[in-house]
N, C-alpha and C positions, 0 to 999 in steps of 0.2 A: 386879536379879538377879544371883546369884552364878554365875559361869561355870566349868565345870570344863576347859573347852578354850577358848583364846582365841588367835585369828590375826589379823594385820595384814598385808595385802599378801604372803600367802603363796604362794610358788611353788616348783615343783621342776621342773627341766629334766634329760632324759636326751640328752645329745648335742644334737641340733637340736630334739627334741621336748619340748614343755611338758606334763607330766602333770598339773600343777596351775599355775594363773595367777591371780595377783592376787585371793586369796581372803582376805576378812576377815569374822570371825563370831564370836559367843560361843555357846557351847553351855551351855544352862542346867544347874545342878546338880539332882539329885533327880529326873531325867527319864529316860525311855527315848528316845532319839534315833535315828529311823530315817535312814540315809545311803543315799539311793536314786539310782540312776543306771544307765544302760547299761554293759555291759562295756568296759572301757577309759576310763572317765570320769574315773579318778583316785580312786576310793574307797580301794583298797588303798594307794595311795601317801599319802594322807591319813592313814590309821591306821598306817601305818609311820612317819610323821613324828612322830605323837603319841606313839609309843612309844620314838622314839630310834633306830630302827634306820636312818633316813635322815636327813640334814641338809638344811635348806632351801636352795634357791639364792638366792631372795630372800625378804625379810620375815622375819617371826618367828611363833613358836608357842610358847604356855605352857600346860601342863597342870598342874591343881591348884596354880596360881600360881607354878610352877618351869619352867625348860627341861626337855624330856623327857630322861629318864635322867640327870638332874642329879646323882645319888648313890643310895646305898642306900636312904635313907628315902623318897625320891621314887619309886623303882621298887617299893618294896613297897606303894605305894598304888594302883598300876595293873595291872590284870589284862589279858591279851591273848590271844585264841584266834584265830590266823591262819587264812588259807584253808585248806580242806581238813583242818580240826580236827586238826592235826599231834600225834601221839603217837609213842613209840618201839616200833617193832614188835617188837623183841626183849626188851622189858621188861614184865613182868606187871602187872595192876592193881595189885596190892600194891606192887610195885616203884616205879610212878609215884607212889603215895601217900607212899612213904618218900622219894623224890626231892624231892616237893613240901614236906615236913616240913623237909628239910635246906636247901632253898633260900629258903624264906619264914618270915620271923621270926614273923609273926602267924598262921602255918598253924593252922587248925581241923581237928584230926584228928579229933574227934567228928563235925563236919558231913561230913568226906570219907567216913567210914566208913558213916555213916547213909545217905548217898546212894547209895553203891555197894550197900549191902544192898538198899535200896528199888528200885534199878534192876534188881536180880537179876544184877549183874555177878559173875562168879567171881574172887575175888581172885588166884587161881593162873593165870588165863587170860592168856596173851601178847596184847598190843594188836594185833599183826598178824592174830590170829585172831578178832578182834571184828568184828561187822557194823558197817557205816558208822554206823548210829544208835547203837551202843554206844560206838564210838570218840568220836563227836560229845559223847555224855553224859560220857564219862570226861574230854574236854578241858574241858568246862563245869564238871565237879566241880573238876578242878584249879584253875581260874580263880576260882571261888567260894570254895573253901576257903582261898584265899589271904587272903581277907578284905579285898579292895581297896576303895577308895573310888569308882573308876572301873573299869568292865569294858568293854573294847573287842571286838568280835566282828566278824570279817571274813567274811561269808557262810558262816557256821557250818552251815546246812542246805542249801546249794545242791545237794548231791549225795545228800540223803535223800529217802525215799519220803514221801508225804503224812502218814501216820501217825506216822513217826518226826519229821517236822517240827514236828506239832502237839505231840507230847510234848515235844520240845526248848524249844519256844517256851513251853508251860505251865510247865515246870520253871524257865525263865528268868523268868517274871513272878512266880513264888512266891518265887525268891531275892531279887528286886528289892523285893518287899513285906516279907519278912523282914529283910532287911539293910540296907533304905534305900539301895541301890546307885544310882549314876548309870551308865547304860549307853549306848554308841553301838554300833547294829547295822547294819551294812552288808549291803544286799541289792539284787538287782535284781528281787525278786518283792514287788509292792505288797501281795499279800494277807498276807504275812509281817509287813510294817510294821503294816498296819492291825490286826492281831492283837495286836501287842505293844507298839507304840510309841504316844507321846503328842505327839512333836515331830518334824519333818519337815526334812530337808535334801535338796534335789535338786541333784545334781551332773551337769553336763553339759558334755562338751569341755573338761574341766579348769577349769571355772568353777562356781561357785554361782549357780544361777538363781533359787532362792527358798529361804527358811527361815523356821519359824515353828511355833507350836502348831498342832497338826492342826485342833483344832476352830475355831481362828481362821481358818485357811485355808479350810475348808469353809464358814464363814459369810461370807466375803468373796469368793468366786469363783463366777461365774455364766456360763450360756450365754444369749446374746441371739439370738433369731431374729426375722427380720421382712423387710420388703421391702428389696430391694437398696440398699445405702448404701456408697458408696465414701469419703464424707468421714469425717473423725476424729469420734469420739465426745466427749462433754462432758469437761471437765476433772475429773480425779479417776477416771475409768474408764480404767484401763491395760490396753490390748489384750494379751492373751497370744498369741492365734491368731485368724485370720479366714478364712473360706471364702466363696466367691461363687458363685452361679449367676446366670442372666440375670434372675431374678426375685427372688432371695432372698439375704440375707446372714446369716451366723452368726458371732458372735464369742464368744469365751471372754474374759472380763475379770475383773480384780480391781478392787474398789472397796470403800470403807467406807461410802458413801453410797448412800441409797435411789435406785432407778431409777424415774424419773417418765414416761418416754416411752411413752405408750399403745400405740405401734406396736409395741413389743416383746413377744415371748413370752419370758418369764423362767423359766429352768429352773436348780435347783440341781445342783452337781456332786457326783460321788463323789470319794474320794480317788484313784482310779484315772485318772478324768477330768483331775484337777488335774495329777497326776504326767506323764501322757502329753502334755499340753498343753506343758508346759515341756520335756519331752524332745523333742517334736516341733520346737522351735525350733532344733535342732542344726544348725549351717551355714546358717541362714536368713538370718541378718543381721538378725532382728527384736529382738534383744536391746535392752532399755532399762534404765536404772539402777533405776527405781523399784521392780520386784518383789523385788530383792534387798535393799533397804534394812533390812528387818526382821533380816536376819542379822548386821547391823553393830551392833544396839542394845546 
C-alpha cells in the first residue's frame, strides 16, 4: 500500500494539553479518507501538522514521502482548505483566481474558470459578499485548480445548509474521479463521510481509535445480543462496547472470524454505529491496542 501520509508516534502538545498523542498510521493513496471525531479530538491539529503549519512535539509525520512543507516542490503537491473555507473578503472571485495562478506553478486556469462558470459565480463579486456555500465552492476551486496530489479539507461543509453540503461533496467526488486525487476530509458528521469517503479514521481524545477501509470495517463489526454474560468473549472477538441489564447483554465487537455461539442474536452495524461505538469509549478506560492495529499497517 502506498501511503500519502505516514505518522509514527506523532504527538502535539499545547502547554500541558496533548492535542494528539502517540498516533501511528498510514493513509493510503488514491482514496478519500474520512477523518472523524468529536470537536476537540485533534482533527485540525493533525491536518495542520500535515501541511507544515505546526511542528510535532513528538514522533514524525511524512506527506507524499517528505516532511511537510519541505520546499516549493512538496508544497505544490498538497492542497489545503482550512476550517471555515477561508477566502479574502476584499478580493473578487477573479482576483482569487489570479492569486492562485501566481502562487501555484501547476495552476490549471481552464479548470478554475470552468468551475467558476458552472457554479454561477460572478468573477467581479467580492468574496465577502458570497454566501457560505459559494465561499466553500470558491475555496474548493482554488484547492483543486492547484492540481495537487493530495487535498486536505478541514470540515469544509460544517457551516453549510444541507443542499450546499450535498453540492460541495458531489463536486469533490467528481474532482476525485477526474484528477485521481488523494483526499483527507475532516468531519464530525458521519453522513458526509458515508457519502464521500471510502476509508475511515476515527480520532477521539487525541488518539486514533480505529482506521481502515470502510467496507472492511462494516464487514467486521457486529452487535451481539443475548442472555446476560459478564465473562469475556472468545479470543478474536474484540469488545468495543458493552451494555448489560439484569437479563441481557449487548456487545459491539470487531472480529474477522465467524460467530458460532447460537445464544447470540447477531446484527450488522451501520457506519454511524461503528463511529459512535468508538467515540463512546472516550474517557472510559476501555481502549485496547487491537482495534487500532489496522491504522499502522
